[in-house]
C-alpha positions as CSV (number, residue, x, y, z in Angstrom):
1,X,5.8,-10.0,-15.8
2,X,8.6,-12.1,-14.4
3,X,9.3,-12.8,-10.7
4,X,12.8,-14.0,-9.9
5,X,15.3,-14.0,-7.0
6,X,17.3,-10.8,-6.7
7,X,21.0,-10.7,-7.4
8,X,23.6,-8.1,-6.5
9,X,23.1,-6.3,-9.9
10,X,19.4,-5.7,-9.0
11,X,20.0,-3.7,-5.8
12,X,19.7,-0.3,-7.5
13,X,16.4,-1.3,-9.0
14,X,14.8,-2.5,-5.8
15,X,16.2,0.5,-3.9
16,X,14.4,2.8,-6.4
17,X,11.2,0.9,-5.9
18,X,11.5,1.2,-2.1
19,X,12.2,4.9,-2.1
20,X,9.6,5.7,-4.7
21,X,6.9,3.6,-3.0
22,X,7.7,5.0,0.4
23,X,7.4,8.6,-1.0
24,X,4.0,7.8,-2.5
25,X,2.5,5.4,0.1
26,X,3.5,7.2,3.2
27,X,3.0,10.8,2.1
28,X,0.9,12.5,4.8
29,X,1.7,9.7,7.2
30,X,5.5,9.9,7.6
31,X,7.1,13.4,7.9
32,X,7.7,14.9,4.4
33,X,11.2,15.9,5.5
34,X,12.1,12.2,6.2
35,X,10.6,11.1,2.8
36,X,12.4,13.9,0.9
37,X,15.7,12.9,2.7
38,X,15.5,9.2,1.5
39,X,18.2,8.5,-1.1
40,X,18.6,5.7,-3.6
41,X,22.2,5.3,-2.7
42,X,21.6,5.0,1.1
43,X,18.8,2.5,0.4
44,X,21.1,0.5,-1.9
45,X,23.6,0.2,0.9
46,X,20.9,-1.1,3.3
47,X,19.6,-3.5,0.7
48,X,23.1,-5.0,0.2
49,X,22.6,-6.4,3.7
50,X,20.0,-8.8,2.3
51,X,22.8,-10.7,0.6
52,X,25.1,-10.8,3.6
53,X,22.9,-13.2,5.6
54,X,21.7,-16.6,4.6
55,X,18.4,-16.5,6.5
56,X,17.0,-13.7,4.3
57,X,15.7,-13.6,0.7
58,X,14.5,-11.1,-1.8
59,X,12.5,-11.5,-5.0
60,X,11.7,-8.9,-7.6
61,X,9.0,-8.4,-10.2
62,X,10.0,-6.9,-13.5
63,X,7.9,-5.9,-16.5
64,X,8.4,-7.0,-20.1
65,X,11.1,-4.4,-20.6
66,X,13.1,-5.6,-17.6
67,X,12.2,-2.7,-15.3
68,X,11.9,-3.6,-11.6
69,X,8.3,-2.9,-10.6
70,X,8.2,-4.4,-7.2
71,X,9.9,-6.7,-4.7
72,X,9.4,-8.8,-1.6
73,X,11.9,-9.6,1.2
74,X,11.6,-12.0,4.1
75,X,13.3,-14.6,6.2
76,X,13.5,-15.7,9.8
77,X,11.3,-13.7,12.2
78,X,13.5,-11.1,13.9
79,X,12.0,-10.8,17.4
80,X,11.9,-14.4,18.5
81,X,8.1,-14.6,18.4
82,X,7.1,-17.9,19.9
83,X,4.4,-18.6,17.3
84,X,5.4,-17.0,14.1
85,X,8.8,-18.2,12.8
86,X,8.9,-16.6,9.3
87,X,8.6,-13.0,8.5
88,X,7.6,-11.0,5.5
89,X,9.9,-8.0,5.8
90,X,8.6,-5.9,2.9
91,X,6.4,-6.0,-0.1
92,X,6.6,-2.9,-2.4
93,X,5.0,-2.4,-5.8
94,X,5.3,0.8,-7.8
95,X,2.0,2.8,-7.9
96,X,1.2,2.2,-11.5
97,X,1.5,-1.6,-11.1
98,X,-0.6,-1.8,-7.9
99,X,-3.9,-3.7,-8.1
100,X,-2.5,-5.8,-10.9
101,X,-1.9,-8.9,-8.8
102,X,1.8,-8.2,-8.6
103,X,1.8,-7.8,-4.8
104,X,-0.2,-11.0,-4.4
105,X,2.3,-12.9,-6.5
106,X,5.2,-11.5,-4.6
107,X,3.5,-12.4,-1.3
108,X,2.9,-16.0,-2.5
109,X,6.5,-16.3,-3.6
110,X,7.6,-15.2,-0.2
111,X,5.3,-17.8,1.5
112,X,6.7,-20.5,-0.7
113,X,10.3,-19.6,0.1
114,X,9.5,-19.5,3.8
115,X,8.1,-23.0,3.6
116,X,11.3,-24.2,1.8
117,X,13.3,-22.6,4.6
118,X,11.2,-24.7,7.1
119,X,8.8,-22.1,8.4
120,X,5.1,-22.9,8.6
121,X,3.9,-19.6,9.9
122,X,4.7,-15.9,9.2
123,X,4.0,-12.4,10.3
124,X,4.4,-9.0,8.8
125,X,4.6,-5.5,10.4
126,X,2.8,-2.6,8.7
127,X,2.3,1.1,9.7
128,X,-1.0,1.3,11.5
129,X,-1.9,4.4,9.4
130,X,-1.1,2.7,6.1
131,X,-4.1,2.2,3.8
132,X,-2.3,-0.9,2.5
133,X,-3.1,-2.8,5.7
134,X,-6.2,-4.2,4.0
135,X,-3.9,-6.1,1.6
136,X,-2.8,-8.4,4.4
137,X,-6.3,-8.7,5.9
138,X,-7.6,-9.8,2.4
139,X,-4.9,-12.4,2.3
140,X,-6.2,-13.8,5.6
141,X,-3.7,-12.2,8.0
142,X,-5.1,-11.8,11.5
143,X,-4.2,-8.7,13.4
144,X,-1.9,-9.6,16.3
145,X,-0.1,-6.9,18.2
146,X,0.6,-3.1,18.1
147,X,4.0,-1.6,18.7
148,X,5.9,1.6,17.8
149,X,8.9,2.3,15.6
150,X,11.0,5.3,15.1
151,X,11.0,6.8,11.6
152,X,13.2,9.8,11.5
153,X,12.3,11.9,14.5
154,X,8.8,10.5,14.9
155,X,7.3,7.5,16.5
156,X,4.8,5.6,14.5
157,X,2.4,2.8,15.5
158,X,2.8,-0.5,13.7
159,X,0.5,-3.5,13.6
160,X,1.5,-7.1,13.0
161,X,-0.5,-9.5,11.0
162,X,0.0,-13.3,11.3
163,X,-0.7,-16.5,9.4
164,X,-0.5,-19.6,11.6
165,X,-0.2,-22.0,8.6
166,X,1.2,-20.8,5.3
167,X,0.9,-24.1,3.5
168,X,-2.3,-23.1,1.7
169,X,-0.3,-20.2,0.1
170,X,2.3,-22.6,-1.2
171,X,-0.4,-24.6,-3.0
172,X,-1.7,-21.3,-4.6
173,X,1.8,-20.2,-5.8
């Protein structure tokens, strides 16, 4: 497996990972109509925004054949949180590659990049109903706040997890 920074030619691959992962991870949580309506092209257009702003980053994981199997995105925290200055925007790994350490390596890569950007702390938002919340808890994230987001025509509860000091992750990377 290789982890490397995403370039414009990788957008289709990471969009496919995001759509496929949403469809599997959030089935039964997010309305099936919304999941079925997700498109690779629309997601590619949204992903292109990661390259338009200098305070964001995206790394991908690819298998030995060069297939994109996961990605992580992050950057400056988006809500002006007074404590947590860096944010992990997304970590997605295709089903068949989960529990292989790929998500953890992507997480560590993001923490290292946030430190390079000058951030010592970070947070992440995750759907409250997601079974993947335990991933962040296992990595030492402390549950902070609850909010709601609109996904399609539904409101969903989201929970933030925070790390006050990400320097230990940088040593582990």
